[in-house]
C-alpha positions as CSV (number, residue, x, y, z in Angstrom):
1,L,110.0,92.9,203.4
2,I,111.2,92.1,199.9
3,L,108.6,89.4,199.4
4,S,106.0,91.8,200.6
5,F,107.2,94.3,198.1
6,F,107.0,91.7,195.3
7,Q,103.4,90.8,196.3
8,H,102.4,94.4,196.7
9,A,103.8,95.2,193.2
10,L,101.9,92.3,191.7
11,N,98.7,93.1,193.5
12,S,98.9,96.7,192.4
13,G,99.2,95.7,188.7
14,I,102.8,96.8,188.3
15,R,104.2,94.6,185.6
16,R,107.8,95.8,185.5
17,Y,110.2,96.7,188.3
18,H,113.9,96.4,189.0
19,V,115.7,95.3,192.2
20,A,119.1,96.6,192.9
21,P,121.8,93.9,192.8
22,V,123.0,94.6,196.3
23,L,119.4,94.1,197.6
24,C,118.8,90.8,195.7
25,Q,122.0,89.3,197.2
26,R,120.4,89.6,200.7
27,A,117.2,87.7,199.7
28,K,115.9,84.8,197.7
29,V,115.2,85.7,194.1
30,A,111.9,84.6,192.4
31,M,112.0,82.5,189.3
32,S,109.6,85.0,187.7
33,H,107.6,88.1,188.5
34,F,104.5,85.9,188.4
35,E,105.6,83.5,191.1
36,P,107.1,85.5,193.9
37,N,107.1,82.5,196.3
38,D,109.0,80.1,194.0
39,H,112.7,80.9,194.2
40,I,115.8,80.1,192.1
41,N,117.8,77.5,193.9
42,Y,121.4,77.8,192.7
43,E,122.6,76.5,196.0
44,K,121.1,73.1,195.3
45,L,122.5,73.2,191.7
46,E,125.9,73.9,193.1
47,K,125.7,71.1,195.7
48,N,124.6,68.5,193.1
49,I,127.3,69.6,190.6
50,N,130.0,69.3,193.3
51,I,128.8,65.7,194.2
52,V,128.8,64.6,190.5
53,R,132.2,66.3,189.7
54,K,133.8,64.5,192.6
55,R,132.2,61.1,191.5
56,L,133.2,61.5,187.8
57,D,136.6,63.2,188.6
58,R,136.7,65.2,185.4
59,P,135.7,68.7,184.1
60,L,132.0,69.1,183.2
61,T,130.4,70.7,180.1
62,L,127.8,73.4,180.8
63,S,124.9,71.1,179.8
64,E,126.2,68.4,182.1
65,K,126.4,70.9,185.0
66,I,122.7,71.9,184.6
67,V,121.4,68.4,183.8
68,Y,123.3,66.7,186.6
69,G,122.6,69.6,188.9
70,H,118.9,68.6,188.7
71,L,119.4,64.9,189.4
72,D,117.0,63.4,191.9
73,D,119.9,61.4,193.6
74,P,123.3,62.8,192.4
75,A,125.2,60.5,194.8
76,K,123.8,57.3,193.5
77,Q,122.6,58.0,189.9
78,E,124.4,56.0,187.3
79,I,125.8,58.4,184.7
80,E,127.0,57.3,181.3
81,R,126.4,59.6,178.2
82,G,124.1,58.0,175.7
83,K,123.3,54.9,177.8
84,T,121.9,55.4,181.2
85,Y,118.6,57.0,182.1
86,L,118.7,59.9,184.5
87,R,116.0,60.7,187.0
88,L,115.7,64.5,187.1
89,R,113.8,67.2,189.0
90,P,113.0,70.0,186.5
91,D,112.2,73.4,187.8
92,R,109.0,74.1,185.8
93,V,106.7,73.1,183.0
94,A,105.2,75.1,180.1
95,M,102.5,73.9,177.7
96,Q,101.0,75.5,174.5
97,D,97.3,75.3,174.1
98,A,97.2,72.5,171.5
99,T,99.2,70.1,173.6
100,A,98.0,71.5,177.0
101,Q,94.5,70.1,176.3
102,M,95.7,66.5,176.4
103,A,98.3,67.1,179.1
104,M,95.7,68.6,181.4
105,L,93.2,65.8,180.6
106,Q,95.9,63.3,181.6
107,F,96.7,65.4,184.8
108,I,92.9,65.4,185.7
109,S,92.9,61.6,185.1
110,S,95.8,61.3,187.6
111,G,93.5,62.4,190.5
112,L,96.1,64.8,191.9
113,P,94.8,68.1,193.4
114,K,97.5,70.5,192.3
115,V,100.7,70.7,190.2
116,A,103.9,70.2,192.2
117,V,106.1,72.7,190.2
118,P,105.4,76.1,188.6
119,S,103.5,75.5,185.4
120,T,102.0,77.6,182.7
121,I,99.6,77.3,179.7
122,H,100.1,79.5,176.6
123,C,97.4,80.1,174.0
124,D,99.2,80.4,170.7
125,H,98.4,77.5,168.4
126,L,94.6,77.9,167.7
127,I,94.6,81.4,166.0
128,E,94.3,81.1,162.3
129,A,96.0,83.7,160.1
130,Q,93.3,85.2,157.8
131,S,92.7,88.9,157.8
132,G,95.1,90.4,160.3
133,G,95.9,90.5,164.0
134,E,92.8,92.0,165.7
135,K,90.2,90.3,163.4
136,D,91.9,86.9,163.6
137,L,92.2,87.1,167.4
138,R,88.5,87.9,167.8
139,R,87.5,85.1,165.5
140,A,89.8,82.6,167.4
141,K,88.3,83.6,170.7
142,D,84.8,83.0,169.4
143,I,85.6,79.7,167.7
144,N,87.7,78.3,170.5
145,Q,85.8,79.6,173.4
146,E,85.1,76.1,174.8
147,V,88.7,75.1,174.7
148,Y,90.0,78.3,176.2
149,N,87.5,78.0,179.0
150,F,88.6,74.5,179.7
151,L,92.2,75.5,179.8
152,A,91.6,78.6,182.0
153,T,89.4,76.7,184.5
154,A,91.7,73.7,184.6
155,G,94.6,76.1,185.2
156,A,92.8,77.8,188.0
157,K,91.8,74.5,189.6
158,Y,95.2,72.9,189.5
159,G,97.5,75.9,190.1
160,V,98.6,76.5,186.5
161,G,99.2,80.1,185.2
162,F,97.2,80.9,182.1
163,W,98.4,83.1,179.2
164,K,95.3,84.2,177.3
165,P,95.0,84.1,173.5
166,G,96.9,87.1,172.0
167,S,99.7,86.9,174.6
168,G,102.1,85.6,172.1
169,I,104.1,82.5,171.2
170,I,105.0,80.2,174.1
171,H,108.7,80.3,173.5
172,Q,108.9,84.1,173.3
173,I,106.9,84.4,176.5
174,I,109.2,81.9,178.2
175,L,112.3,83.9,177.1
176,E,110.8,87.1,178.3
177,N,109.5,85.8,181.7
178,Y,110.6,82.3,182.7
179,S,113.9,81.1,181.3
180,Y,117.0,82.0,183.2
181,P,120.6,80.7,183.3
182,G,120.7,77.2,184.9
183,V,117.0,76.5,184.8
184,M,115.7,73.1,183.7
185,L,112.3,73.6,182.0
186,I,110.3,71.1,180.1
187,G,107.7,72.1,177.6
188,T,105.1,70.3,175.5
189,D,106.4,71.7,172.3
190,S,109.5,70.6,170.3
191,H,110.9,74.1,170.1
192,T,111.1,74.5,173.9
193,P,115.0,74.6,173.5
194,N,114.5,78.3,172.6
195,G,115.2,79.0,176.3
196,G,118.8,77.8,175.8
197,G,119.4,81.4,174.5
198,L,119.2,82.4,178.2
199,G,121.5,79.6,179.4
200,G,118.8,77.1,180.4
201,I,118.3,73.4,179.7
202,C,114.9,73.6,178.1
203,I,113.6,70.4,176.6
204,G,110.6,69.6,174.4
205,V,108.5,66.6,175.6
206,G,105.0,65.0,175.2
207,G,102.2,65.8,177.6
208,A,102.6,62.6,179.6
209,D,106.2,63.6,180.5
210,A,104.8,67.0,181.6
211,V,102.3,65.2,183.8
212,D,105.1,63.3,185.5
213,V,106.8,66.6,186.4
214,M,103.6,68.3,187.4
215,A,102.8,65.3,189.6
216,G,106.1,65.6,191.4
217,I,107.5,62.4,190.0
218,P,111.2,62.3,188.9
219,W,111.4,62.7,185.1
220,E,113.4,60.3,183.1
221,L,115.8,61.3,180.3
222,K,118.5,59.2,178.6
223,C,121.8,60.7,179.6
224,P,122.6,63.0,176.6
225,K,125.8,63.0,174.7
226,V,127.2,66.5,174.3
227,I,128.1,68.0,170.9
228,G,130.3,71.1,171.1
229,V,129.9,73.8,168.5
230,K,132.9,76.2,168.8
231,L,132.2,79.6,167.4
232,T,135.0,81.9,166.4
233,G,135.0,85.2,164.6
234,K,132.1,87.7,164.5
235,L,128.8,87.9,162.6
236,S,128.6,90.9,160.2
237,G,126.8,92.1,157.2
238,W,123.9,90.0,156.0
239,S,125.0,87.0,158.1
240,S,122.7,86.5,161.1
241,P,122.2,84.1,164.0
242,K,119.7,82.1,161.9
243,D,122.6,81.3,159.5
244,V,124.5,79.6,162.3
245,I,121.8,77.0,162.8
246,L,121.0,76.7,159.1
247,K,124.7,75.8,158.6
248,V,124.7,73.4,161.5
249,A,121.5,71.7,160.2
250,G,123.2,71.2,156.8
251,I,126.2,69.6,158.6
252,L,124.4,67.4,161.1
253,T,121.1,66.7,159.1
254,V,117.6,66.2,160.7
255,K,118.5,63.1,162.6
256,G,122.2,63.8,163.1
257,R,122.2,64.4,166.8
258,T,119.2,62.5,168.3
259,G,119.9,62.1,172.0
260,A,122.5,64.8,172.2
261,I,122.7,68.3,173.6
262,I,124.3,70.9,171.3
263,E,126.5,73.2,173.4
264,Y,127.8,76.4,171.8
265,H,131.0,77.9,173.1
266,G,134.0,79.8,172.0
267,P,134.9,83.5,171.5
268,G,132.3,84.0,168.8
269,V,129.4,83.5,171.2
270,D,129.8,87.1,172.5
271,S,129.0,88.5,169.1
272,I,125.5,87.1,169.2
273,S,122.5,88.7,170.9
274,C,120.5,86.8,173.6
275,T,117.5,86.5,171.2
276,G,119.9,85.5,168.5
277,M,121.2,82.7,170.7
278,A,117.6,81.7,171.3
279,T,117.0,81.5,167.5
280,I,119.9,79.1,167.2
281,C,118.7,76.9,170.1
282,N,115.1,77.0,168.9
283,M,115.9,75.4,165.5
284,G,118.2,72.9,167.1
285,A,115.0,70.8,167.3
286,E,115.4,70.3,163.5
287,I,118.6,68.2,163.9
288,G,117.0,65.9,166.5
289,A,118.9,67.4,169.4
290,T,117.6,66.9,173.0
291,T,118.2,70.6,173.4
292,S,120.8,73.4,172.8
293,I,122.4,75.8,175.1
294,F,124.8,78.8,175.3
295,P,126.9,79.8,178.3
296,Y,125.9,82.7,180.5
297,N,127.4,86.0,179.3
298,A,126.9,89.8,179.2
299,R,124.4,89.5,176.3
300,M,122.1,87.4,178.5
301,K,122.7,89.8,181.5
302,K,121.6,92.7,179.3
303,Y,118.5,90.9,178.2
304,L,117.5,89.9,181.7
305,S,117.9,93.5,182.8
306,K,115.9,94.9,179.9
307,T,113.1,92.4,180.6
308,G,112.8,93.5,184.3
309,R,115.0,90.7,185.8
310,A,118.1,92.5,186.9
311,D,117.8,90.6,190.2
312,I,118.2,87.3,188.4
313,A,121.2,88.6,186.4
314,A,122.9,89.7,189.6
315,L,122.3,86.3,191.2
316,A,123.6,84.6,188.1
317,D,126.8,86.7,188.3
318,E,127.4,85.2,191.8
319,F,127.1,81.6,190.5
320,Q,128.6,82.2,187.1
321,Q,131.2,79.4,187.5
322,H,128.3,76.9,187.3
323,L,126.7,78.6,184.3
324,V,129.7,78.1,181.9
325,P,131.6,75.0,180.9
326,D,134.6,73.9,182.9
327,S,138.0,74.4,181.3
328,G,139.2,71.2,179.7
329,C,135.7,69.6,179.4
330,Q,135.3,67.0,176.8
331,Y,132.7,66.8,174.0
332,D,131.6,63.8,172.1
333,Q,132.1,65.7,168.9
334,V,133.2,69.2,168.1
335,I,132.2,71.3,165.1
336,E,133.9,74.7,164.5
337,I,132.3,77.6,162.7
338,N,134.1,80.8,161.9
339,L,131.3,83.4,162.0
340,S,133.5,85.9,160.1
341,E,133.3,83.6,157.1
342,L,129.7,82.5,157.5
343,K,127.5,83.4,154.5
344,P,123.8,83.9,154.5
345,H,121.9,80.6,154.0
346,I,118.5,79.5,152.9
347,N,117.4,75.9,153.5
348,G,114.8,73.8,151.7
349,P,112.5,72.9,150.2
350,F,110.6,70.2,152.1
351,T,113.3,69.6,154.7
352,P,115.1,72.1,157.0
353,D,118.6,70.5,156.6
354,L,118.9,71.0,152.8
355,A,121.3,74.0,153.1
356,H,122.3,76.4,150.4
357,P,124.1,79.7,150.5
358,V,121.8,82.4,149.3
359,S,124.2,83.2,146.6
360,D,123.6,79.7,145.1
361,I,119.9,79.1,145.6
362,G,118.7,80.8,142.3
363,A,120.9,78.5,140.2
364,V,120.0,75.4,142.2
365,A,116.3,76.2,142.0
366,E,116.5,76.5,138.2
367,K,118.4,73.3,137.9
368,E,116.0,71.4,140.1
369,G,112.9,72.9,138.6
370,W,111.7,74.7,141.8
371,P,109.6,77.8,141.2
372,I,111.8,80.9,141.1
373,D,109.1,83.5,141.8
374,I,108.3,84.0,145.4
375,R,104.6,84.1,146.1
376,V,104.7,84.9,149.8
377,G,107.4,85.9,152.3
378,L,106.6,85.4,156.0
379,I,108.6,86.7,159.0
380,G,108.1,85.9,162.7
381,S,107.4,82.6,164.4
382,C,108.9,81.4,167.7
383,T,112.3,81.2,165.9
384,N,112.6,84.8,164.7
385,S,110.2,87.3,166.1
386,S,112.4,89.3,168.5
387,Y,112.8,93.0,168.6
388,E,116.1,92.7,166.9
389,D,114.6,90.5,164.1
390,M,111.8,93.0,163.5
391,G,114.3,95.9,163.5
392,R,116.6,94.3,161.0
393,S,113.7,93.5,158.7
394,A,112.4,97.1,159.0
395,A,115.9,98.4,158.2
396,V,115.7,96.5,154.9
397,A,112.1,97.6,154.2
398,K,113.0,101.2,154.9
399,Q,115.6,101.2,152.2
400,A,113.2,99.9,149.6
401,L,110.6,102.5,150.6
402,A,113.2,105.3,150.2
403,H,113.5,104.2,146.5
404,G,109.8,104.0,146.0
405,L,109.5,100.2,146.1
406,K,107.2,97.8,147.9
407,C,107.3,94.0,148.2
408,K,106.6,92.1,144.9
409,S,105.6,89.1,147.0
410,K,102.9,89.0,149.5
411,F,104.4,89.7,152.9
412,T,103.3,88.8,156.5
413,I,104.7,89.7,159.9
414,T,104.0,87.7,163.1
415,P,105.1,89.4,166.4
416,G,106.4,86.9,168.9
417,S,104.5,88.3,171.9
418,E,102.2,91.1,172.9
419,Q,105.3,92.8,174.3
420,I,107.1,92.7,171.0
421,R,103.9,93.8,169.1
422,A,103.4,96.8,171.4
423,T,107.0,97.8,171.3
424,I,107.4,97.6,167.5
425,E,104.2,99.6,167.1
426,R,105.6,102.3,169.5
427,D,109.0,102.4,167.8
428,G,107.7,102.6,164.2
429,Y,108.9,99.2,163.0
430,A,105.4,97.9,162.4
431,K,104.4,100.9,160.3
432,I,107.5,100.5,158.1
433,L,106.7,96.8,157.5
434,R,103.1,97.7,156.7
435,D,104.2,100.5,154.3
436,V,106.3,98.1,152.4
437,G,103.3,95.9,151.9
438,G,103.2,93.7,155.0
439,L,100.2,92.4,156.9
440,V,100.7,92.2,160.6
441,L,99.2,89.0,162.0
442,A,98.2,88.0,165.5
443,N,100.7,87.3,168.2
444,A,100.6,83.5,167.6
445,C,102.1,80.6,165.6
446,G,99.9,81.1,162.6
447,P,101.2,79.9,159.2
448,C,104.3,78.3,160.9
449,I,102.2,75.4,162.1
450,G,99.6,75.4,159.3
451,Q,97.2,77.9,160.8
452,W,96.9,79.8,157.6
453,D,93.8,80.4,155.6
454,R,95.7,80.9,152.4
455,K,93.7,82.2,149.4
456,D,96.3,83.2,146.8
457,I,96.8,79.7,145.3
458,K,94.8,76.5,144.7
459,K,95.8,73.3,146.4
460,G,98.1,71.4,144.1
461,E,99.5,74.6,142.5
462,K,103.3,74.6,142.4
463,N,104.7,77.7,144.1
464,T,107.5,79.0,146.4
465,I,107.4,80.7,149.7
466,V,110.2,81.9,152.0
467,T,109.9,82.1,155.7
468,S,111.9,82.8,158.9
469,Y,110.3,79.8,160.5
470,N,112.0,76.5,161.5
471,R,110.3,73.8,159.6
472,N,109.3,73.4,156.0
473,F,108.0,69.8,155.7
474,T,105.6,69.0,152.8
475,G,102.3,70.8,153.3
476,R,103.2,72.1,156.7
477,N,102.4,75.8,156.2
478,D,99.4,75.7,153.9
479,A,98.4,72.0,153.5
480,N,99.6,72.2,149.8
481,P,102.1,69.5,149.0
482,E,103.3,71.6,146.0
483,T,104.3,74.6,148.1
484,H,108.1,74.7,148.1
485,A,109.0,76.3,151.4
486,F,112.4,77.7,152.2
487,V,113.7,78.9,155.7
488,T,116.1,81.8,156.1
489,S,116.6,84.9,158.3
490,P,113.8,87.6,158.7
491,E,115.9,90.2,156.9
492,M,116.7,87.9,154.0
493,V,112.9,87.0,153.7
494,T,112.2,90.8,153.6
495,A,114.9,91.4,150.9
496,L,113.7,88.4,148.8
497,S,110.0,89.5,149.2
498,I,111.0,92.9,147.8
499,A,112.8,91.4,144.9
500,G,110.1,88.7,144.4
501,T,112.6,86.0,143.2
502,L,114.9,83.4,144.6
503,K,117.5,84.6,142.1
504,F,118.1,87.8,144.1
505,N,121.2,88.0,146.3
506,P,121.2,91.2,148.3
507,E,125.0,91.0,148.9
508,T,125.7,91.4,145.1
509,D,122.6,92.2,143.2
510,Y,120.9,95.5,142.5
511,L,117.2,96.6,142.5
512,T,115.7,99.2,140.3
513,G,113.9,102.1,142.1
514,A,110.7,103.8,141.1
515,D,112.9,106.5,139.4
516,G,114.5,103.9,137.2
517,K,117.9,104.1,139.0
518,K,119.6,100.9,140.3
519,F,120.5,100.6,143.9
520,K,121.9,98.0,146.3
521,L,120.4,97.2,149.7
522,E,122.8,97.8,152.5
523,A,123.3,95.1,155.2
524,P,120.7,95.8,157.9
525,D,121.7,97.2,161.3
526,A,119.3,97.4,164.2
527,D,119.3,97.6,168.0
528,E,119.2,94.2,169.7
529,L,117.0,95.7,172.4
530,P,114.8,98.8,172.5
531,K,116.4,102.1,173.8
532,L,113.4,102.6,175.9
533,E,111.9,100.0,178.2
534,F,109.8,97.3,176.5
535,D,106.1,98.3,176.2
536,P,104.3,95.3,177.8
537,G,101.1,96.0,175.9
538,Q,97.9,94.5,177.2
539,D,97.9,92.5,180.4
540,T,97.0,89.0,179.2
541,Y,98.0,86.8,182.2
542,Q,95.7,85.0,184.6
543,Y,97.1,84.1,187.9
544,P,95.9,80.8,189.5
545,P,94.1,81.3,192.8
546,K,95.8,80.3,196.0
547,D,93.0,77.7,196.5
548,G,91.4,76.3,193.3
549,S,89.7,73.4,194.9
550,G,86.3,74.9,194.4
551,Q,86.9,75.6,190.7
552,H,84.7,73.6,188.3
553,V,86.2,72.3,185.1
554,D,83.6,71.6,182.5
555,V,83.9,68.9,179.9
556,S,80.6,68.2,178.2
557,P,80.0,64.5,177.3
558,T,78.6,65.6,174.0
559,S,81.5,68.0,173.1
560,Q,83.2,67.5,169.8
561,R,86.4,69.1,171.0
562,L,87.0,67.8,174.5
563,Q,86.8,64.3,175.8
564,L,87.7,62.9,179.2
565,L,90.2,60.0,178.9
566,E,89.6,56.3,179.5
567,P,92.6,54.2,180.7
568,F,94.2,52.1,178.0
569,D,94.0,48.3,178.5
570,K,96.8,46.5,180.4
571,W,99.2,44.1,178.7
572,D,97.7,40.6,178.9
573,G,101.0,38.9,179.7
574,K,101.2,37.2,176.3
575,D,103.3,37.6,173.2
576,L,101.8,39.8,170.4
577,E,100.9,37.2,167.8
578,D,99.7,37.5,164.2
579,M,99.5,41.3,164.1
580,L,98.4,42.8,160.8
581,I,100.4,45.6,159.2
582,L,98.3,48.8,159.1
583,I,100.9,50.5,156.8
584,K,104.5,50.1,155.8
585,V,105.7,53.7,155.4
586,K,107.9,54.8,152.6
587,G,110.5,57.5,153.4
588,K,110.1,60.5,155.7
589,C,107.3,60.2,158.3
590,T,107.2,63.2,160.6
591,T,104.6,63.8,163.3
592,D,102.9,66.0,160.7
593,H,102.4,62.8,158.6
594,I,101.2,60.8,161.6
595,S,98.9,63.4,163.2
596,A,98.4,66.4,160.9
597,A,98.0,69.9,162.4
598,G,96.2,72.7,160.6
599,P,92.4,72.1,160.6
600,W,92.9,69.1,163.0
601,L,94.1,71.4,165.8
602,K,90.6,71.9,166.9
603,F,90.3,68.3,168.0
604,R,93.5,68.1,170.1
605,G,91.4,67.7,173.2
606,H,89.2,64.9,171.8
607,L,91.2,61.7,171.3
608,D,88.5,59.8,169.3
609,N,87.9,62.7,166.8
610,I,91.5,63.6,166.2
611,S,92.3,59.9,165.6
612,N,90.5,60.3,162.2
613,N,93.8,61.9,161.0
614,L,96.0,58.9,161.9
615,L,98.8,58.6,159.4
616,I,96.8,60.2,156.6
617,G,100.0,61.9,155.4
618,A,102.3,58.9,155.3
619,I,103.1,57.3,152.0
620,N,102.1,53.6,151.7
621,I,105.0,51.7,150.1
622,E,102.5,49.3,148.6
623,N,100.9,51.8,146.2
624,G,102.9,55.0,146.6
625,K,99.8,56.9,147.9
626,A,98.9,58.7,151.0
627,N,95.9,57.7,153.1
628,S,95.3,54.6,151.1
629,V,96.0,51.1,152.6
630,R,94.8,47.6,152.0
631,N,92.5,46.2,154.5
632,A,93.9,42.7,155.1
633,L,90.5,41.3,156.1
634,T,88.5,42.6,153.2
635,Q,91.3,43.2,150.6
636,E,89.8,46.6,149.9
637,F,91.8,49.8,149.9
638,G,90.7,52.6,152.1
639,P,91.8,55.5,154.4
640,V,94.3,54.6,157.2
641,P,92.1,55.6,160.1
642,D,89.1,53.7,158.8
643,T,91.2,50.6,158.3
644,A,92.6,50.9,161.9
645,R,89.1,51.3,163.3
646,Y,87.9,48.2,161.4
647,Y,90.8,46.2,162.8
648,K,89.9,47.4,166.3
649,K,86.3,46.5,165.9
650,M,87.3,43.0,164.8
651,G,89.6,42.7,167.8
652,V,92.8,42.5,165.6
653,K,96.1,44.0,166.8
654,W,98.2,45.8,164.3
655,A,101.7,47.3,163.7
656,V,103.3,50.0,161.7
657,I,106.6,49.7,159.8
658,G,108.6,52.9,159.4
659,D,111.8,54.2,157.9
660,E,114.6,56.4,159.3
661,N,114.0,59.0,162.0
662,Y,110.3,58.1,162.3
663,G,108.3,60.7,164.2
664,E,110.7,63.7,163.7
665,G,109.3,67.2,164.1
666,S,106.7,68.3,166.6
667,S,106.4,66.9,170.1
668,R,102.7,66.2,169.6
669,E,101.9,63.1,171.6
670,H,98.7,62.6,169.6
671,A,101.0,60.8,167.2
672,A,101.4,58.2,169.9
673,L,97.9,58.4,171.5
674,E,96.1,57.8,168.2
675,P,97.6,54.5,167.2
676,R,97.2,53.2,170.8
677,H,93.6,54.4,170.8
678,L,92.8,52.6,167.5
679,G,94.4,49.3,168.5
680,G,98.0,49.6,167.5
681,R,100.6,47.7,169.5
682,V,104.0,48.0,167.8
683,I,105.9,50.5,165.7
684,I,109.0,49.0,164.0
685,T,111.4,51.3,162.3
686,K,115.0,51.8,161.3
687,S,115.3,54.6,163.8
688,F,113.1,57.0,165.9
689,A,113.1,60.7,166.8
690,R,113.7,61.1,170.5
691,I,110.5,62.7,171.6
692,H,108.2,60.4,169.6
693,E,109.9,57.3,170.8
694,T,109.3,58.4,174.4
695,N,105.7,59.4,173.7
696,L,105.1,55.9,172.3
697,K,106.5,54.3,175.4
698,K,104.4,56.5,177.6
699,Q,101.2,55.3,176.0
700,G,102.0,51.6,176.3
701,L,103.2,51.0,172.7
702,L,106.3,49.1,171.7
703,P,108.7,51.3,169.6
704,L,111.2,48.8,168.3
705,T,114.1,49.1,165.8
706,F,115.5,46.6,163.3
707,A,118.8,45.1,164.6
708,D,119.7,45.0,160.9
709,P,118.2,48.0,159.1
710,A,118.1,45.9,155.9
711,D,115.4,43.8,157.5
712,Y,113.0,46.6,156.7
713,N,113.0,45.1,153.2
714,K,112.0,41.7,154.5
715,I,108.6,42.8,155.7
716,H,105.7,43.3,153.2
717,P,102.4,45.0,153.9
718,V,100.5,41.7,153.5
719,D,102.6,39.8,156.1
720,K,101.6,39.0,159.6
721,L,104.0,39.7,162.5
722,S,104.5,38.2,166.0
723,I,106.6,39.7,168.7
724,V,107.9,36.9,171.0
725,G,109.8,37.0,174.2
726,L,107.7,39.6,176.0
727,A,107.5,37.4,179.1
728,D,111.2,38.0,179.5
729,F,111.1,41.6,178.4
730,A,114.2,43.2,180.0
731,P,116.5,46.3,179.4
732,G,119.0,45.7,176.7
733,K,117.6,42.3,175.7
734,P,116.5,42.1,172.0
735,L,113.1,40.8,171.0
736,K,112.3,38.4,168.2
737,C,109.9,39.1,165.4
738,I,108.5,36.3,163.4
739,I,107.4,37.3,159.9
740,K,104.6,35.1,158.4
741,H,104.3,35.5,154.6
742,P,101.0,34.8,152.7
743,N,102.6,31.7,151.1
744,G,103.0,30.0,154.4
745,S,106.8,30.6,154.8
746,Q,108.2,32.5,157.7
747,E,111.4,34.1,158.9
748,T,112.7,35.5,162.1
749,I,114.5,38.9,162.6
750,M,115.8,40.6,165.7
751,L,114.5,43.9,167.1
752,N,116.2,46.3,169.5
753,H,114.6,48.6,172.0
754,T,115.7,51.2,174.5
755,F,113.3,50.4,177.4
756,N,114.6,50.6,180.9
757,E,112.9,48.9,183.9
758,S,110.4,51.6,184.7
759,Q,109.5,52.0,181.0
760,I,108.8,48.2,180.8
761,E,106.4,48.8,183.7
762,W,104.6,51.5,181.6
763,F,104.1,48.9,178.8
764,Q,102.9,46.2,181.2
765,A,100.5,48.7,183.0
766,G,99.1,49.9,179.6
767,S,100.6,53.4,179.9
768,A,102.8,55.5,182.1
769,L,99.6,57.2,183.5
770,N,98.2,53.8,184.5
771,R,101.4,53.0,186.2
772,M,101.4,56.3,188.1
773,K,97.9,55.5,189.4
774,E,98.9,52.0,190.4
775,L,101.8,53.4,192.5
776,Q,99.5,56.0,194.0
777,Q,97.1,53.3,195.1
778,K,99.9,51.2,196.6
779,S,101.2,54.3,198.4
780,S,97.8,55.2,199.9
C-alpha cells in the first residue's frame, strides 16, 4: 500500500510529501522520491559493520563504518588503512553534464543494456554567465541542444534520471534529494563530498570509475586513512562554516591529506547547520581528501524533514549507532578547532590553502602588491548557495540599503538549485540582493568553473575578485592569469563588495552612509531553513522509462561536440623504450592546466577536439612559458597539443614529467584521456592527486613517482626515457627508468607506483574499459 501511495504521488505530479515515522518503520524506505523502488538498506550496512568490527576487534570511526559497510566481501577483504585496495558496492552514481558525456560514451561502449544502480545526470556546467538567469539559460539551451539531447536520450535508454538545464548545481540537488546518512555515492565531480553534510560517504571520481559502478562491478578504492577534526565551542558573529574549512585548508594545504577521509566530530558539530556542514565537506576536495563527513545529528534530521524526507530521518534514528563514530575509535591524526575562537578567513590568491584572517588581508595585500580594490564579488556555487547562505548575505545587504548604500564592486548571485531560487524569490532575499546591486545568475556553476563572459576587464589586466567559491587557481574563473581571486564566506563577500576594498574588516571598520554618518555592519543572522516549506519551483526532472530499449541515442559522425569512442591499443608486452619528453612541468599543474575548462567545455563529448587543449596551461621548465615546447624531432618550439600530435603521427611514444600533487583540482578524466589519445604512455611526478592518478590508470597510462623526489632534477626536456621491467610488473615492485642524455651518457633511477593486480590488468588491456569488455566476453 505504501509503495502504491509513493507511485501514485509521483504519477500525480506531487513533488513533496511526508510519511509519519511510525508508518515508515513498517515499510522499506526509498532512497529518494524519484526512485520509489530502490530502498535504503541499513540492514546490510549493519551486517557488514558487525563482520568487520569482529574481524578488526576495535572501535570504528564513522567513515570506516560506512566504507566497510559497503564492502563487496566484508568477511575476506584485506583491510589496512592507506595500503590495501577495497572492493566496494556504492549505492548510487551522479554525473554532471560536462563529465557525463564521456561517462555515458564509455558506458555505451561497454555494451551493457542498463545501469545496475540508481544514477542521475545533472545539467549545470554548460551555462555561461552573461546577462542574467533567464537569458543565459535560454542561450545555453540553444547552444547546447545537441549535447542535452544526447544526455537526455542516453539517460532514457540506459535508465538514468535526467535533471534538465536550470535544475541547479549537481551537489545542491544531491543534498536536497539523494544524499542521506550512511549512503555511499560516487560522483563525476571532485566536489561530490558535499553530500558528507548529510552524513554520507560521497566521493568524487572520473567517468570510468562511474562506469564500473553503473556496470555492477565492484569499485576499487585504496583504504583511506582517517583524519579527525575535533570541533569545540560554537560559531558566532561573522564566523561561518566556510571559515572552518578555510582554516583547515591553511593547516593541511592542498595536498596535505591525499588518500584520507576527513571526519569531523566533537561538541562543536551541533552548532553548524546541515548545509553548513555540506560547505565544509565540499571544500575538503581542496586539501586532497578522498571525502569528508559529519556524524548524523539533529541538524541533519531537521534538513531531511524540511526537504520532504522525514521517513529517511526516522529510519536513520533507528540505526543511529551506525551513523556516528564508536567511542574510543582511533584517528591517524587529530586536529582541534575551537569554533568560539575562529575568526573569519579569506584564502588566496591563486591557491585555496593560502589562508588569512580577514583582519589581516588588507595589510598582506599591500605588502605583496595585490590589487586592493575589489572589481567583482560573487556569491553562490556548489559550496555556498544554500538558503542560509543567501539569507546571511541578504542580512548584510539589507543593512547597507538602510543607510542608502549599494555595492561599490560588481556583485553576482548564483542560486544553488531551482528550489533555492524559487524560495529566495518568494521570501524576498533575491530582491534585497538585487536592490544592493546584485545580478542573479542561472542555477548553474557559472563563473566558479570559468563559465563567465566577463566584460569589465581586459585579459592581462591585474585585478582582484572575491568569491564564495571553492577554487581560485590562476585563470580559473575568467581565463585571466592576472585576476587575483580570493575565497571566503558569502556574507563576507557581500560586505567586501559593499565596501569595495580588501582593507575593509566588518568586525571593526565603519562604512559611511548616504547621509554622511558612519555606521558599522552588524554580524548577519538568518534562518538555516525557510519557515515555510521550500518552494520547489519548476519541475525540471525527467524520469527514465521502465523500458528504454527502444530509445535511440543519436551521435552524428560529423558532430564537433560528440564522438563515439574507439578502444585504446593494448600493451605490446615490451618495455617502453626511448620515449621523448613532451613537457617537463614547472610547479603547480592542476587539471585546469592539463585540460582547461571555460570555452573548452563544449568539447567534453568529443575526445579528439578537446585534446587540442592538452597541457596548454602548464609551464614548461625549459623556457618558463605556457603552451610552448620543443619538438625533439624538428627542434622547433610550438603548442603542446600540436607537438603531441606530431609525435603520434611519427609513431613516437612520449612522457610527461611533473612536480608535486600533479593533477589536483577537478575530477575531469579528460586530463587522462587526452594524453592517452595523443600517444602518451607515462606520467612521472613527485606526487599525484588521488583522482587524477586513478583516472590515468583507468585509461592505460603509467602514473609513476620518483623514489627519490630529487631525481626530478636529473631529467631534462631533451632527454629520452625508457621504462624497463614491465614484463615483471607487480604490485609494490618499483620500476627502473633509464635516462639517456643527448651527450650519450645515461643514468638509472627508480620509480614507485601504486598499482594493484587488477589495475595492472587495466594497463595490459589498454584501459579499464577494455578489460571490462574482455571479462564480459569470457563470461559469455
